[in-house]
C-alpha positions as semicolon CSV with decimal commas, in nm:
position;residue;x (nm);y (nm);z (nm)
1;M;17,406;1,896;10,178
2;K;17,170;1,953;9,902
3;R;16,809;2,185;9,990
4;I;16,564;2,126;9,752
5;L;16,204;2,311;9,827
6;I;15,896;2,122;9,636
7;V;15,572;2,346;9,603
8;D;15,282;2,129;9,495
9;D;14,913;2,124;9,641
10;H;14,898;1,751;9,606
11;Y;15,066;1,600;9,924
12;I;15,109;1,277;9,816
13;F;15,296;1,364;9,466
14;R;15,519;1,575;9,686
15;Q;15,605;1,253;9,894
16;G;15,651;1,010;9,599
17;L;15,896;1,295;9,442
18;K;16,060;1,289;9,788
19;K;16,125;0,942;9,768
20;I;16,243;0,963;9,362
21;I;16,496;1,247;9,435
22;A;16,624;1,070;9,781
23;D;16,738;0,715;9,591
24;A;16,949;0,927;9,374
25;F;17,074;1,183;9,548
26;E;17,252;1,202;9,869
27;P;17,259;1,402;10,127
28;L;16,931;1,566;10,100
29;M;16,710;1,839;10,304
30;F;16,343;1,891;10,189
31;G;16,132;2,176;10,225
32;E;15,718;2,120;10,132
33;A;15,490;2,395;10,046
34;E;15,145;2,346;9,925
35;N;15,044;2,724;9,753
36;S;15,269;2,998;9,651
37;E;15,247;3,212;9,962
38;A;15,388;2,925;10,203
39;A;15,642;2,851;9,925
40;S;15,735;3,253;9,926
41;R;15,826;3,187;10,347
42;L;16,061;2,925;10,279
43;M;16,190;3,111;9,993
44;H;16,297;3,395;10,218
45;N;16,345;3,214;10,535
46;S;16,592;2,953;10,433
47;P;16,854;2,894;10,156
48;W;16,767;2,639;9,931
49;D;16,993;2,475;9,555
50;L;16,685;2,416;9,402
51;V;16,276;2,449;9,385
52;I;16,062;2,209;9,206
53;L;15,751;2,374;9,121
54;D;15,411;2,294;9,001
55;I;15,205;2,553;8,852
56;N;14,875;2,435;8,897
57;L;14,857;2,597;9,286
58;P;14,558;2,766;9,453
59;G;14,551;3,129;9,483
60;R;14,810;3,267;9,291
61;S;14,991;3,063;9,030
62;G;15,341;2,890;8,979
63;L;15,389;3,102;8,748
64;D;15,343;3,385;9,008
65;F;15,582;3,268;9,222
66;L;15,828;3,200;8,964
67;K;15,867;3,537;8,918
68;D;15,886;3,613;9,281
69;V;16,221;3,386;9,286
70;H;16,383;3,538;8,950
71;S;16,299;3,896;9,098
72;Y;16,422;3,849;9,455
73;K;16,579;3,539;9,444
74;P;16,770;3,584;9,063
75;E;17,012;3,292;9,129
76;L;16,831;3,033;9,275
77;P;16,729;2,762;8,998
78;V;16,353;2,641;8,945
79;L;16,247;2,350;8,765
80;V;15,870;2,371;8,669
81;L;15,684;2,017;8,699
82;S;15,364;2,053;8,532
83;M;15,044;1,858;8,415
84;Y;15,034;2,083;8,096
85;E;15,211;1,935;7,781
86;E;15,514;2,171;7,646
87;D;15,394;2,360;7,395
88;Q;15,108;2,487;7,629
89;M;15,331;2,640;7,907
90;A;15,709;2,522;7,894
91;L;15,785;2,911;7,679
92;R;15,607;3,097;7,930
93;A;15,803;2,931;8,201
94;I;16,100;2,942;8,010
95;K;16,020;3,311;7,959
96;A;15,965;3,391;8,339
97;G;16,297;3,276;8,453
98;A;16,287;2,862;8,485
99;M;16,599;2,678;8,413
100;G;16,375;2,350;8,332
101;Y;16,038;2,189;8,228
102;I;15,873;1,849;8,247
103;T;15,510;1,725;8,206
104;K;15,470;1,519;8,511
105;A;15,372;1,259;8,266
106;K;15,731;1,213;8,198
107;A;15,904;1,300;8,551
108;A;15,997;0,923;8,637
109;E;16,216;0,910;8,298
110;N;16,337;1,288;8,306
111;L;16,360;1,409;8,678
112;I;16,713;1,302;8,787
113;G;16,864;1,367;8,488
114;A;16,718;1,747;8,509
115;I;16,806;1,859;8,864
116;E;17,209;1,678;8,786
117;R;17,196;1,924;8,522
118;I;17,026;2,219;8,696
119;L;17,226;2,171;8,978
120;D;17,519;2,206;8,772
121;G;17,452;2,499;8,660
122;N;17,298;2,455;8,315
123;K;16,962;2,469;8,180
124;Y;16,764;2,153;8,127
125;I;16,587;2,236;7,747
126;T;16,400;1,922;7,600
127;E;16,394;1,828;7,238
128;T;16,050;1,976;7,196
129;V;16,138;2,291;7,416
130;A;16,417;2,358;7,170
131;E;16,208;2,297;6,935
132;L;15,942;2,540;7,085
133;L;16,230;2,811;7,119
134;V;16,359;2,782;6,791
135;G;16,015;2,807;6,625
136;E;15,977;3,088;6,880
137;Y;16,268;3,319;6,760
138;K;16,196;3,275;6,354
139;K;15,856;3,400;6,413
140;E;15,790;3,746;6,268
141;K;15,658;3,988;6,432
142;T;15,299;3,963;6,376
143;I;15,063;4,010;6,666
144;N;14,974;3,730;6,837
145;V;14,623;3,765;7,033
146;V;14,704;3,466;7,302
147;K;15,030;3,739;7,423
148;D;14,796;4,008;7,504
149;L;14,655;3,751;7,783
150;S;14,817;3,772;8,162
151;D;14,932;3,439;8,293
152;R;14,607;3,476;8,489
153;E;14,412;3,452;8,169
154;Y;14,608;3,216;7,987
155;F;14,560;2,933;8,224
156;I;14,193;3,037;8,286
157;L;14,169;2,969;7,923
158;L;14,317;2,658;7,890
159;R;14,078;2,553;8,221
160;L;13,770;2,674;7,976
161;A;13,895;2,489;7,664
162;A;13,885;2,228;7,839
163;G;13,552;2,221;7,969
164;E;13,514;2,341;8,323
165;S;13,308;2,528;8,413
166;V;13,315;2,878;8,601
167;T;13,260;2,746;8,937
168;E;13,475;2,423;8,901
169;I;13,830;2,706;8,828
170;S;13,708;2,901;9,103
171;R;13,747;2,639;9,326
172;T;14,026;2,462;9,177
173;L;14,198;2,842;9,228
174;A;14,031;2,955;9,562
175;L;13,860;3,242;9,422
176;S;13,544;3,327;9,377
177;V;13,302;3,275;9,082
178;K;13,250;3,637;9,029
179;T;13,640;3,666;8,985
180;I;13,666;3,452;8,766
181;S;13,358;3,512;8,508
182;T;13,561;3,869;8,494
183;Y;13,838;3,690;8,381
184;R;13,672;3,518;8,123
185;S;13,506;3,796;8,004
186;R;13,857;4,024;7,977
187;I;13,962;3,664;7,739
188;F;13,613;3,695;7,533
189;K;13,702;4,097;7,504
190;K;14,096;4,053;7,393
191;L;14,042;3,758;7,181
192;G;13,703;3,882;7,006
193;L;13,475;3,540;7,154
194;K;13,143;3,544;7,233
195;S;13,096;3,216;7,391
196;N;13,244;2,936;7,544
197;I;13,198;2,747;7,211
198;Q;13,386;2,986;7,033
199;L;13,634;3,010;7,298
200;M;13,683;2,587;7,260
201;Q;13,717;2,617;6,866
202;F;13,968;2,926;6,922
203;A;14,173;2,692;7,167
204;K;14,118;2,348;6,886
205;D;14,262;2,592;6,606
206;N;14,591;2,729;6,787
207;N;14,656;2,382;6,958
208;L;14,599;2,528;7,301
209;G;14,351;2,234;7,355
């Protein structure tokens, strides 16, 4: 029996995933968590064959949880299933230890194949991600200011670039407005920016939007 842990903060989405996966694999046992804290408890208390993980979680991000898995149970494979396009988050997820990355928009067509490949002990790398990895490898060793951002800062950068306010981001991440404002200030300082307009232009110029 395969045991799959689904970590996503949307209940209806988790139920949809379970149905899709259950129709393709049997027998199965599922675990569910809506945030990183609950996922960590389940990870430590039960054996799992695969974790399907969203990045956009309240509180600690999915990337934070992914690093926990890589530290405490490196043998446990993680498939990231995210709303973010591959060129925005896939490389960070792979580098953090993910065995594969799929956008939610392509889940219906790619999810089962990705699960089969990962359960067989292989990574699931799409053509787009492969191109990104090759491009990363071929880059000259020049300073990339975005790489100086922490995962949390990068995540907030994307949300600010999408036009979300500090208040909206604080609600999504279950953090105070003051905390998000501090992150924004750090982002501005590291990127040499002075306003949200400059940040949005920076994101556009660097294909982060």
